[in-house]
Each structure stands twice: as C-alpha cells, then as structure tokens.
DOMAR-622492 format. One record per residue (C-alpha): x, y, z; residue in one letter; residue number from 1. Coordinates in steps of 0.2 Angstrom, whole numbers. Layout:
! residues N
REC      xx      yy      zz   resn   resi
REC       X       Y       Z      A    NUM
...
//
This chain:
! residues 630
REC      xx      yy      zz   resn   resi
REC       0       0       0      M      1
REC       7      17      -5      E      2
REC       1      35      -5      I      3
REC       6      45     -20      R      4
REC       4      63     -17      I      5
REC       6      76     -31      I      6
REC       3      91     -20      L      7
REC      -2      90      -2      F      8
REC      -2     101      14      A      9
REC       6      93      30      A     10
REC      -9      99      41      L     11
REC     -26      98      34      F     12
REC     -39     112      35      T     13
REC     -58     107      35      L     14
REC     -68     113      21      C     15
REC     -82     117      33      S     16
REC     -98     120      23      F     17
REC    -107     129      37      S     18
REC    -126     130      36      F     19
REC    -133     140      51      G     20
REC    -121     137      65      Q     21
REC    -129     132      82      V     22
REC    -116     139      94      N     23
REC    -122     129     110      R     24
REC    -123     110     110      Y     25
REC    -131      99     123      D     26
REC    -117      86     125      S     27
REC    -130      73     131      E     28
REC    -140      75     115      Q     29
REC    -126      74     104      V     30
REC    -119      59     112      N     31
REC    -136      50     111      S     32
REC    -136      54      92      Y     33
REC    -119      47      90      I     34
REC    -123      30      99      E     35
REC    -131      17      87      P     36
REC    -150      14      89      G     37
REC    -166      13      80      I     38
REC    -172      29      72      V     39
REC    -190      35      73      R     40
REC    -200      27      60      T     41
REC    -216      31      50      I     42
REC    -231      22      58      D     43
REC    -239      13      43      T     44
REC    -255       9      52      L     45
REC    -257      27      57      Q     46
REC    -255      33      39      V     47
REC    -268      21      33      K     48
REC    -280      27      47      K     49
REC    -277      45      42      R     50
REC    -280      42      24      I     51
REC    -296      32      28      E     52
REC    -303      46      39      E     53
REC    -299      58      25      G     54
REC    -308      48      11      I     55
REC    -323      46      22      K     56
REC    -323      65      24      K     57
REC    -319      70       6      Y     58
REC    -324      55      -4      G     59
REC    -312      43     -13      K     60
REC    -313      53     -29      E     61
REC    -304      68     -19      N     62
REC    -289      59     -14      I     63
REC    -278      74     -18      N     64
REC    -288      84      -5      Q     65
REC    -285      71       8      V     66
REC    -266      71       5      L     67
REC    -266      91       5      V     68
REC    -275      90      22      E     69
REC    -262      78      29      M     70
REC    -248      89      22      L     71
REC    -254     105      31      Y     72
REC    -257      95      47      D     73
REC    -239      89      47      D     74
REC    -233     107      42      L     75
REC    -241     114      57      K     76
REC    -232     101      68      K     77
REC    -216     107      60      M     78
REC    -219     125      63      A     79
REC    -223     121      82      D     80
REC    -207     112      84      K     81
REC    -195     126      91      Q     82
REC    -180     115      97      A     83
REC    -165     116      85      P     84
REC    -163     101      73      N     85
REC    -151      88      82      P     86
REC    -142      85      66      M     87
REC    -138     103      65      D     88
REC    -131     103      83      V     89
REC    -121      87      79      L     90
REC    -114      95      63      Y     91
REC    -106     109      74      D     92
REC     -99      97      86      K     93
REC     -92      86      72      M     94
REC     -83     102      64      I     95
REC     -76     107      82      Q     96
REC     -70      89      85      D     97
REC     -62      87      68      L     98
REC     -53     104      70      S     99
REC     -47      99      87      D    100
REC     -40      83      80      E    101
REC     -31      93      66      A    102
REC     -23     103      79      Q    103
REC     -18      88      90      G    104
REC     -30      91     104      K    105
REC     -38      74     101      Q    106
REC     -34      59      91      N    107
REC     -50      49      86      N    108
REC     -63      61      80      A    109
REC     -62      54      62      V    110
REC     -64      36      67      E    111
REC     -78      40      80      K    112
REC     -89      50      67      Y    113
REC     -85      38      53      S    114
REC     -91      23      64      K    115
REC    -106      33      69      A    116
REC    -112      37      52      F    117
REC    -110      18      46      A    118
REC    -119      12      62      D    119
REC    -134      24      63      S    120
REC    -131      42      59      L    121
REC    -135      41      40      M    122
REC    -153      34      45      Q    123
REC    -155      49      57      K    124
REC    -149      61      44      L    125
REC    -162      55      32      Y    126
REC    -176      56      45      Y    127
REC    -172      74      52      E    128
REC    -171      83      35      Y    129
REC    -183      83      20      N    130
REC    -177      81       3      L    131
REC    -175     100       0      C    132
REC    -163     103      14      K    133
REC    -155      86      14      R    134
REC    -144      89      -1      E    135
REC    -134     104       7      S    136
REC    -133      95      24      K    137
REC    -128      78      16      Y    138
REC    -114      87       6      K    139
REC    -108      97      21      A    140
REC    -106      81      32      F    141
REC     -99      71      18      A    142
REC     -86      83      12      L    143
REC     -79      87      29      N    144
REC     -78      69      35      L    145
REC     -71      62      19      I    146
REC     -58      76      17      S    147
REC     -53      75      36      A    148
REC     -51      56      34      A    149
REC     -41      57      18      F    150
REC     -29      70      25      C    151
REC     -27      60      41      K    152
REC     -23      44      31      S    153
REC     -10      53      21      C    154
REC      -2      60      37      I    155
REC      -1      43      46      T    156
REC       0      31      32      K    157
REC      -9      19      43      D    158
REC     -19       6      33      P    159
REC     -34       6      45      N    160
REC     -35      25      42      H    161
REC     -34      23      23      I    162
REC     -48      10      24      I    163
REC     -58      22      35      T    164
REC     -56      36      22      A    165
REC     -61      25       8      Y    166
REC     -76      17      17      N    167
REC     -83      35      20      N    168
REC     -82      38       1      V    169
REC     -92      22      -2      L    170
REC    -105      26      12      L    171
REC    -109      44       6      F    172
REC    -108      40     -12      R    173
REC    -120      25     -12      N    174
REC    -131      26       3      Y    175
REC    -145      36      -5      D    176
REC    -147      23     -19      I    177
REC    -146       8      -7      Y    178
REC    -159      17       3      N    179
REC    -171      19     -12      Q    180
REC    -169       1     -16      I    181
REC    -173      -4       2      A    182
REC    -189       7       0      I    183
REC    -194      -2     -16      R    184
REC    -192     -19      -8      E    185
REC    -202     -13       7      Y    186
REC    -216      -7      -4      H    187
REC    -216     -24     -12      K    188
REC    -221     -31       4      R    189
REC    -233     -17       8      N    190
REC    -245     -14      -7      P    191
REC    -255      -2       2      F    192
REC    -241      10       6      L    193
REC    -235       9     -11      H    194
REC    -252      13     -19      E    195
REC    -253      30     -10      Y    196
REC    -234      33     -12      Y    197
REC    -237      33     -31      I    198
REC    -253      44     -29      K    199
REC    -243      56     -19      Y    200
REC    -230      57     -32      Y    201
REC    -243      60     -45      N    202
REC    -250      74     -35      S    203
REC    -232      81     -34      L    204
REC    -230      80     -53      D    205
REC    -246      90     -56      S    206
REC    -237     105     -47      L    207
REC    -225     106     -61      N    208
REC    -239     114     -71      Y    209
REC    -243     127     -58      S    210
REC    -235     144     -55      S    211
REC    -244     147     -39      N    212
REC    -233     136     -28      Q    213
REC    -219     144     -19      D    214
REC    -203     135     -13      A    215
REC    -209     132       4      Y    216
REC    -224     123      -1      T    217
REC    -214     112     -13      R    218
REC    -202     107       2      C    219
REC    -217     102      12      C    220
REC    -224      91      -2      W    221
REC    -207      83      -3      E    222
REC    -207      80      16      L    223
REC    -223      71      16      D    224
REC    -219      61       0      V    225
REC    -204      55       9      E    226
REC    -214      51      25      N    227
REC    -224      39      14      F    228
REC    -209      32       6      G    229
REC    -196      31      20      R    230
REC    -190      14      23      Y    231
REC    -195      12      42      P    232
REC    -179       4      49      F    233
REC    -163      -1      41      I    234
REC    -154     -11      55      D    235
REC    -137     -11      47      K    236
REC    -127      -1      34      N    237
REC    -132      -9      17      P    238
REC    -118      -2       7      V    239
REC    -103     -14       4      P    240
REC     -87      -8      12      M    241
REC     -68     -11       7      F    242
REC     -68     -28      15      S    243
REC     -83     -34       4      D    244
REC     -77     -26     -12      I    245
REC     -59     -33     -11      K    246
REC     -66     -51     -11      K    247
REC     -75     -47     -27      C    248
REC     -60     -41     -37      I    249
REC     -54     -55     -49      P    250
REC     -35     -59     -51      N    251
REC     -26     -48     -63      S    252
REC     -39     -34     -61      S    253
REC     -38     -17     -53      T    254
REC     -52      -6     -46      L    255
REC     -50      13     -48      I    256
REC     -62      23     -38      E    257
REC     -61      42     -41      F    258
REC     -67      55     -29      C    259
REC     -65      73     -24      D    260
REC     -57      79      -8      I    261
REC     -52      96       0      Y    262
REC     -35     100       6      I    263
REC     -32     117      14      S    264
REC     -48     123       6      G    265
REC     -44     118     -12      K    266
REC     -52     104     -21      K    267
REC     -42      89     -29      Y    268
REC     -46      74     -38      M    269
REC     -39      58     -31      C    270
REC     -41      39     -34      A    271
REC     -42      24     -22      Y    272
REC     -34       9     -31      V    273
REC     -38      -8     -25      I    274
REC     -32     -26     -30      K    275
REC     -37     -43     -24      D    276
REC     -22     -44     -12      K    277
REC     -23     -26      -6      S    278
REC     -20     -23      13      V    279
REC     -28      -6      10      A    280
REC     -31       5      -5      P    281
REC     -16      14     -14      D    282
REC     -20      33     -15      I    283
REC     -16      44     -30      V    284
REC     -19      63     -31      V    285
REC     -20      70     -48      F    286
REC     -14      87     -54      N    287
REC     -28      93     -66      V    288
REC     -26     109     -75      S    289
REC     -41     121     -76      D    290
REC     -41     120     -95      S    291
REC     -42     101     -95      L    292
REC     -56     101     -83      K    293
REC     -66     114     -94      A    294
REC     -62     104    -110      S    295
REC     -69      88    -101      I    296
REC     -85      97     -96      I    297
REC     -88     106    -113      N    298
REC     -97      91    -121      T    299
REC    -106     102    -134      Q    300
REC     -91     107    -145      D    301
REC     -86      94    -158      S    302
REC     -69     102    -161      K    303
REC     -65     102    -142      N    304
REC     -70      83    -141      I    305
REC     -59      78    -156      N    306
REC     -44      87    -149      N    307
REC     -46      80    -132      L    308
REC     -47      62    -137      Y    309
REC     -34      64    -151      E    310
REC     -21      71    -139      S    311
REC     -13      62    -124      D    312
REC     -19      75    -111      Q    313
REC     -31      63    -103      L    314
REC     -18      49    -103      Y    315
REC      -4      59     -95      K    316
REC     -16      67     -82      T    317
REC     -26      52     -76      F    318
REC     -18      36     -82      I    319
REC       0      38     -81      E    320
REC       1      42     -62      P    321
REC      -9      26     -59      L    322
REC       2      14     -69      L    323
REC      13       9     -54      P    324
REC      -2       2     -45      Y    325
REC     -12      -6     -59      I    326
REC     -12     -25     -59      Q    327
REC     -17     -36     -74      G    328
REC     -27     -31     -90      E    329
REC     -45     -28     -82      K    330
REC     -49     -11     -75      L    331
REC     -64      -7     -65      Y    332
REC     -66      12     -66      I    333
REC     -78      21     -55      A    334
REC     -78      40     -60      P    335
REC     -83      55     -49      S    336
REC     -90      72     -53      S    337
REC     -83      79     -70      Y    338
REC     -72      64     -73      I    339
REC     -89      55     -76      S    340
REC     -89      64     -93      F    341
REC     -74      55     -99      V    342
REC     -75      39    -110      N    343
REC     -60      30    -103      F    344
REC     -60      17    -117      S    345
REC     -57      31    -130      A    346
REC     -42      39    -120      I    347
REC     -27      39    -132      K    348
REC      -8      36    -129      N    349
REC       2      38    -144      G    350
REC      -7      28    -158      S    351
REC     -16      17    -145      E    352
REC     -33      18    -136      R    353
REC     -34      13    -118      L    354
REC     -46      -1    -123      S    355
REC     -33      -9    -134      S    356
REC     -22     -12    -118      K    357
REC     -35     -15    -105      Y    358
REC     -52     -22    -103      R    359
REC     -62      -8     -95      I    360
REC     -78     -10     -85      A    361
REC     -86       7     -80      R    362
REC     -95       6     -63      L    363
REC    -106      18     -53      F    364
REC     -95      14     -38      S    365
REC     -84       0     -32      G    366
REC     -99      -6     -23      A    367
REC    -106     -12     -39      D    368
REC     -94     -27     -39      L    369
REC    -104     -34     -24      V    370
REC    -120     -43     -27      G    371
REC    -130     -46     -43      R    372
REC    -120     -51     -59      N    373
REC    -132     -59     -70      D    374
REC    -123     -65     -86      S    375
REC    -137     -75     -93      D    376
REC    -143     -70    -111      P    377
REC    -157     -58    -113      I    378
REC    -174     -67    -116      K    379
REC    -186     -52    -120      D    380
REC    -185     -35    -126      A    381
REC    -195     -19    -129      A    382
REC    -189      -7    -142      L    383
REC    -195      11    -144      F    384
REC    -193      21    -160      G    385
REC    -200      32    -174      N    386
REC    -209      41    -160      I    387
REC    -223      53    -164      K    388
REC    -219      68    -154      Y    389
REC    -233      79    -161      N    390
REC    -250      74    -155      M    391
REC    -266      83    -151      T    392
REC    -272      83    -133      P    393
REC    -286      71    -137      N    394
REC    -273      59    -144      E    395
REC    -262      61    -130      L    396
REC    -276      57    -117      A    397
REC    -282      42    -127      Q    398
REC    -265      35    -128      E    399
REC    -262      38    -109      S    400
REC    -278      30    -104      S    401
REC    -273      13    -113      R    402
REC    -261       9     -98      Y    403
REC    -264       6     -80      V    404
REC    -249      10     -69      I    405
REC    -248      -4     -57      M    406
REC    -236      -1     -46      R    407
REC    -156      86    -135      S    408
REC    -170      94    -138      S    409
REC    -174     112    -142      E    410
REC    -188     124    -138      R    411
REC    -199     121    -154      R    412
REC    -208     106    -161      N    413
REC    -198      91    -159      L    414
REC    -191      84    -175      S    415
REC    -194      66    -180      S    416
REC    -179      54    -181      L    417
REC    -180      46    -198      P    418
REC    -166      33    -194      N    419
REC    -174      28    -178      S    420
REC    -187      17    -188      L    421
REC    -173       9    -198      T    422
REC    -163       6    -181      E    423
REC    -178      -2    -173      I    424
REC    -182     -13    -188      K    425
REC    -164     -19    -189      Q    426
REC    -162     -23    -170      I    427
REC    -179     -32    -171      S    428
REC    -173     -42    -186      S    429
REC    -156     -46    -178      I    430
REC    -164     -52    -162      L    431
REC    -178     -62    -170      K    432
REC    -166     -71    -182      L    433
REC    -155     -77    -168      S    434
REC    -157     -95    -167      K    435
REC    -147     -96    -150      D    436
REC    -155     -82    -140      L    437
REC    -173     -83    -145      K    438
REC    -177     -66    -138      V    439
REC    -196     -62    -137      K    440
REC    -196     -44    -145      T    441
REC    -210     -31    -145      K    442
REC    -208     -14    -153      Y    443
REC    -217       2    -150      Y    444
REC    -218      15    -164      L    445
REC    -226      32    -167      A    446
REC    -240      36    -154      K    447
REC    -238      19    -146      D    448
REC    -221      24    -139      A    449
REC    -229      33    -125      S    450
REC    -224      38    -107      E    451
REC    -239      28    -100      A    452
REC    -233      12    -109      L    453
REC    -216      14    -102      F    454
REC    -222      17     -84      K    455
REC    -233       1     -86      S    456
REC    -216      -8     -85      F    457
REC    -216      -3     -67      D    458
REC    -213     -20     -57      G    459
REC    -214     -31     -73      N    460
REC    -201     -24     -85      S    461
REC    -193     -33    -100      P    462
REC    -175     -38     -99      E    463
REC    -169     -26    -113      L    464
REC    -177      -9    -115      I    465
REC    -171       1    -131      H    466
REC    -175      19    -133      L    467
REC    -172      28    -149      A    468
REC    -177      45    -146      T    469
REC    -173      63    -141      H    470
REC    -164      65    -124      G    471
REC    -162      81    -115      Y    472
REC    -151      89    -102      Y    473
REC    -153     107     -97      L    474
REC    -139     115     -86      D    475
REC    -142     128     -73      A    476
REC    -141     143     -86      N    477
REC    -154     136     -98      D    478
REC    -167     126     -88      R    479
REC    -178     140     -82      F    480
REC    -177     148     -99      K    481
REC    -186     133    -106      H    482
REC    -205     134    -108      T    483
REC    -208     117     -99      Y    484
REC    -197     122     -84      F    485
REC    -200     141     -82      K    486
REC    -213     139     -69      D    487
REC    -203     126     -59      N    488
REC    -190     137     -51      E    489
REC    -197     130     -34      Y    490
REC    -193     112     -39      N    491
REC    -176     108     -31      S    492
REC    -174      90     -39      S    493
REC    -158      89     -50      M    494
REC    -167      74     -58      M    495
REC    -180      84     -66      L    496
REC    -169      93     -79      F    497
REC    -164      78     -89      N    498
REC    -174      64     -97      G    499
REC    -181      56    -112      L    500
REC    -195      62    -124      L    501
REC    -209      50    -129      L    502
REC    -224      51    -139      S    503
REC    -234      68    -138      G    504
REC    -220      77    -129      A    505
REC    -221      92    -140      T    506
REC    -237      99    -131      L    507
REC    -229      99    -114      A    508
REC    -212     104    -121      W    509
REC    -220     120    -128      N    510
REC    -229     123    -111      N    511
REC    -246     117    -117      N    512
REC    -254     110    -101      I    513
REC    -261      92    -104      P    514
REC    -277      85     -97      T    515
REC    -275      82     -78      P    516
REC    -270      64     -76      G    517
REC    -263      62     -93      V    518
REC    -244      58     -96      E    519
REC    -236      72    -105      D    520
REC    -223      62    -114      G    521
REC    -208      70    -105      I    522
REC    -201      55     -95      L    523
REC    -189      63     -82      T    524
REC    -175      55     -72      S    525
REC    -185      59     -57      E    526
REC    -199      48     -63      E    527
REC    -189      34     -69      I    528
REC    -180      33     -52      A    529
REC    -197      30     -43      R    530
REC    -200      14     -54      M    531
REC    -196      -4     -51      D    532
REC    -186     -10     -66      L    533
REC    -176     -23     -57      S    534
REC    -180     -37     -69      E    535
REC    -171     -26     -83      T    536
REC    -153     -31     -87      K    537
REC    -150     -18    -100      L    538
REC    -157      -1    -105      V    539
REC    -150       6    -121      V    540
REC    -152      25    -123      M    541
REC    -150      29    -142      S    542
REC    -152      47    -139      A    543
REC    -142      63    -135      C    544
REC    -133      68    -119      C    545
REC    -141      54    -109      T    546
REC    -125      52     -98      A    547
REC    -126      70     -93      L    548
REC    -133      79     -78      G    549
REC    -129      90     -63      D    550
REC    -115      83     -53      F    551
REC    -108      85     -35      N    552
REC     -92      80     -27      E    553
REC     -99      66     -17      I    554
REC    -113      56     -26      E    555
REC    -108      59     -44      G    556
REC    -120      64     -59      V    557
REC    -138      66     -55      F    558
REC    -147      60     -72      G    559
REC    -153      46     -82      L    560
REC    -139      34     -77      Q    561
REC    -142      36     -58      R    562
REC    -161      35     -61      A    563
REC    -160      18     -70      F    564
REC    -148      12     -57      K    565
REC    -159      17     -43      Q    566
REC    -173       8     -52      A    567
REC    -163      -8     -52      G    568
REC    -156      -9     -70      V    569
REC    -140     -19     -71      Q    570
REC    -132     -12     -87      Y    571
REC    -134       4     -97      Q    572
REC    -128      11    -113      I    573
REC    -129      30    -114      S    574
REC    -121      45    -123      T    575
REC    -109      59    -117      L    576
REC    -114      72    -130      W    577
REC    -126      75    -145      P    578
REC    -125      60    -157      V    579
REC    -130      60    -176      R    580
REC    -145      51    -180      D    581
REC    -137      40    -194      D    582
REC    -121      37    -182      V    583
REC    -133      31    -168      A    584
REC    -142      19    -180      C    585
REC    -125      12    -186      S    586
REC    -118       9    -169      F    587
REC    -134       1    -162      M    588
REC    -135     -11    -177      A    589
REC    -116     -16    -174      S    590
REC    -119     -18    -155      Y    591
REC    -134     -30    -157      Y    592
REC    -125     -40    -171      R    593
REC    -110     -43    -159      N    594
REC    -121     -46    -144      Y    595
REC    -130     -60    -154      V    596
REC    -112     -67    -158      K    597
REC    -104     -66    -141      T    598
REC    -119     -66    -129      K    599
REC    -109     -53    -119      S    600
REC    -114     -36    -116      I    601
REC     -96     -30    -113      H    602
REC     -89     -38    -128      K    603
REC    -102     -32    -140      A    604
REC    -100     -14    -134      Y    605
REC     -81     -15    -137      N    606
REC     -83     -23    -154      L    607
REC     -96     -10    -159      A    608
REC     -84       4    -154      L    609
REC     -70      -3    -165      V    610
REC     -82      -5    -180      E    611
REC     -90      12    -178      T    612
REC     -73      20    -177      Q    613
REC     -68      12    -193      S    614
REC     -82      20    -202      V    615
REC     -82      37    -192      Y    616
REC     -65      41    -187      S    617
REC     -68      57    -177      N    618
REC     -70      53    -159      P    619
REC     -85      65    -158      Y    620
REC     -95      52    -168      Y    621
REC     -90      35    -159      W    622
REC     -83      40    -142      A    623
REC    -100      47    -136      A    624
REC    -107      30    -132      F    625
REC    -102      23    -115      I    626
REC    -107       7    -106      L    627
REC    -110       7     -87      L    628
REC    -111      -9     -77      G    629
REC    -101     -24     -70      N    630
//
C-alpha cells in the first residue's frame, strides 16, 4: 500500500460547509445521536388510518384533497417544533472535534464519526431533513468527514486510516441509492403503502404545471412524500465496504475509484486503487489543470472533443500516475464528478486507445462489484422508436388511458428521427433471427411509444429496453429559460432537468398543459428513479446527452444513469454528448449483431466501438457511447 501525493499540505484544514451554526450544544443530546440505535419511523397503520378518515370526509375521488389536508397537518407540527434540529447541533460538534484533531487536541474524531455514520447516523440524517434541505446537509457532512479522513490517512499512512477514508467515500456515495432500493423492496411487501406513495408522487407531478406554488410549499410536499416512502428501519449499513469489495475483485484486475477531496480549502481529484491482495487502497492525487477540466465538461463542442481524444492529455493526467499500481489487464473504473464525462476506453496514448491495452468496465461505484451479476442471455426486449412527438391533446389522453400504472432537444416542435425506424427494424430483425438467443421482441412505434406504456413496466419490466429518441439535459443557465421548466423554479430536484422524450411530448415541451392525469410524454429521471425496473438487465438509450446531468463531489452525476440504477437496472448504454441520427443507427446495429454473436454485453460494446470507429474516425462520432455496469 502506498500513497502518491502530487501536492499535499502537511496539516489539513476542513472545508467546513457551514449551514446555520448552532453555537451551543447539549453534549448529552449529541452523544445520544452518535450512539447506534433505532431511528424514529413512520407508523404505516397510522398513515392508513389518516387516509381512510380523509376519504370518508372528502370521498375517494378527492384523494388529492385528503393528501393536502395531511400535508398541512404535518406542516403545522413542524412549525410548532422550536428546538434546533439535532443533526444541526451534531454537525457543529463534528466540525469542532475534527478541527481539534487536526490541531492535535484529540486523536480519534475521524474514526468516531465515521463509525457513527456507518452504524446509525445516516438513517438519522435522512429522518431529520426533508429532501429540499438534505442535499446541502448531506454534502456538508460528507465533504468534511471524507476530506478529514483522507488527510489523516495521508499523514499517518496507517492502513486502517486509509480503509476508513475509503469506506466514507463508499458510504456517502452509495447510501441514497441503497436506501431507495430498500424502500422499493419494502413497498413490494406493503402494497397499500406503495399505492398511496405513487398517488402522492402523481400529485407532486401536477405541481410542475402550476406557477402558484412557492418553494416552501414544494419542500413540504417533498417532506410528506418521503414520509410515505421512507424505509422504516434499516438495522445495518447496506452499502458494501472495502472488505466486501476486495473479495470480489478478480485476479489480474484493478479497481480505480475516483473521488473529490479538499486540502487546505482547495479541491483535488484523487483515486483509491484496489487489487484482490490489497491490505488497504493505494491513493493517487492528480494534478488537473483548469483548462483540461473545462475541456472535459464542454461536451457540446465537436472540435474540443476531437482534440481531447486525439491528444494524450487525458492519459498523462489520469492514467500515467496510476500505472505503478495497476495489476493485470482488467480495469474497473468508477468515475466521480466531472471525470464522469470521460470515455476511458477512448483515451489515447500515442497511436493506441486505452481499450486496446485493458479490458475496461465502467462502474457507478466499487460497491457495484458486490451482489448481482447476471450474465445469462437476454430473453425479452421492448424497443421504442420512430416516435410521434406531435399529438393533439385528445390523442395524448387516449394513449395515456390505455395503460394502468400498477405499481437534445430544443424549444420548438420536436423533429422526428427518420433513422430510428430503420434502427428499430434492424435490431428487431437481428434479435428475432438469432437461433441461440430466442429473444421475445416487441416494438413500440409512433404514438404507441408513450410515457404511459413505459411506466406500465413498473414492477414487470422486460430484460432489455431500447429507446431511440430525443434525450435532454438542461444546465443551470438554460433550464428556467425553457418553456416546460420556467414555472418550476421552486423544484429543487436535479433529476427533473434531464430525461427522455416519448410520444406526444411536443405539447408539454412547448408549455401546453395536458389534461390532468394524462402523461405528458416527458419522462424525467426523477420519474424513472421511482420505478421498479429490477427485472431489466440492459437499458440502451440511443439518444443525445443521456449520460449528462448536474453533479456534485460526493454522489456523482444526477441524471438518467443514476435513475436507471436506482430503479434496479444492471447495465446501461448512454451518450456523453449529442449524437448524429445515422451514427447512432449504425452503432446500435453493430452492437446487437455483436451481442448475438458473443452473448456478452461488454464484448459487444467494445466490438461496436471498434467497428463504428472504422467508419466514422472522429472521436466525436463514436466516443459518445459509454457502457455502465459490471
């Protein structure tokens, strides 16, 4: 185990993202929160009783009114609560303790808080904060603890301290997704709770078309939605830790997990490098120029992308420093923040691409190595393409009513994608003609490719979902200029601003309000993340910018990749920038031909990259496609 530091300060300074300091602590209260224990939980029977009383008062047809009454009842209880939030108090105490340790006044603060979060504090953080507030609180706790643990491990070089630092990264990066998976499993066992959870979210969606809701009301809705959906008790940390992951790394393989850390108030990109025999992770800190970072994030400029992937900048910055610690020819790479916008297979060194030297598997996190790894061939598929975006309100309502939910686009009429029909027919033919696989294939074209149909997959999804359509991602500068989002400034969810467009989407895209209860054709990441698609092995998004989204230093990119992972999908093919219609059609035909031959999702992807590159030499055309999953 070794620590390779490009630039490092001997004493660390906490990044201290303060959010309303509480200057006096009740030490007994703080200690009681650090100690493991069962958190307060939602009483399902009490929720059921309140709903039944409301239905009796307002009638079953007025379920939204029932939920609003419950909302304001809970809001009043919140307003009456005068005591400071115990997690705010704990945050102040943690910052003081970590600062004291940095100054040599105590020596176990990092370990104490790391253990406390793994044991029970994470559950308590989820309980005490609603969704609107949690993001900033979660980030503040995480950045301070992760950075403090990292710096301490670099100073002491103690393997146990390094493992603690890496475990903190794993915990904060993955906990929310594992928590949502736990909620989904809980709902499977409690159909009543799930029914009203879905209705509550549908009520929340209707607020997207109202300009009369302020941010405060939005936060309250989110609080109550989470009360319906919160998993009542997780008795242990569900996130795999270093010891679990190390057992799952094959011989001649290396896991590289990137993360952001703060040293003396400045942000650095680092990587934890792990092999099957590692006593503790090796640590590498990278020296990334501002110009390179800007080039990575600028995914709209074809000239910039070609320059980036035809030069050795990415190799020298991110691969060369790792070479002393890489074992074997298989790399598992889990990127973080802006590094998520790099196609590692396409990185160039001299005349070679990285994929010619290593077999690369891109992961959401090293935790993906633990658990499900279903390599059996795909048995059934749903293909969406040649979508009819322009529909009348009546057509949209008729299409939406056909399904019962059981459980780069611009501001104008959405253009059709002529090659998507060819794409779907080619894929359908390839899969149907395969004698070995025998994939049961259904395709949905024109108005049949609807949001309502997609949502009908909830809890009963095909093993392959292919979507040939428009994808969208709107950054912070553009999102509220767009007609569909201009009245949604109170919506705090980063998962709203990226998604896929299905039949009839033009109406809502141009801010024409559809009939209440009718799916508008704009399938957001937020909606996908609520679904149960755990029976789906592979989602292929043949669309623009489907790997993009807002990102933070802890949890990575908030977008379609996160949404489908949270919904339970094992593998995803997505795009890092806009893709040309004919190129996408060519790549996808190549991918499925190779999948039928190899019966391997990874091998088919690598072969399709090579074949597409031989026809379209510029990286802008072929390097946009990335595969996520172990």
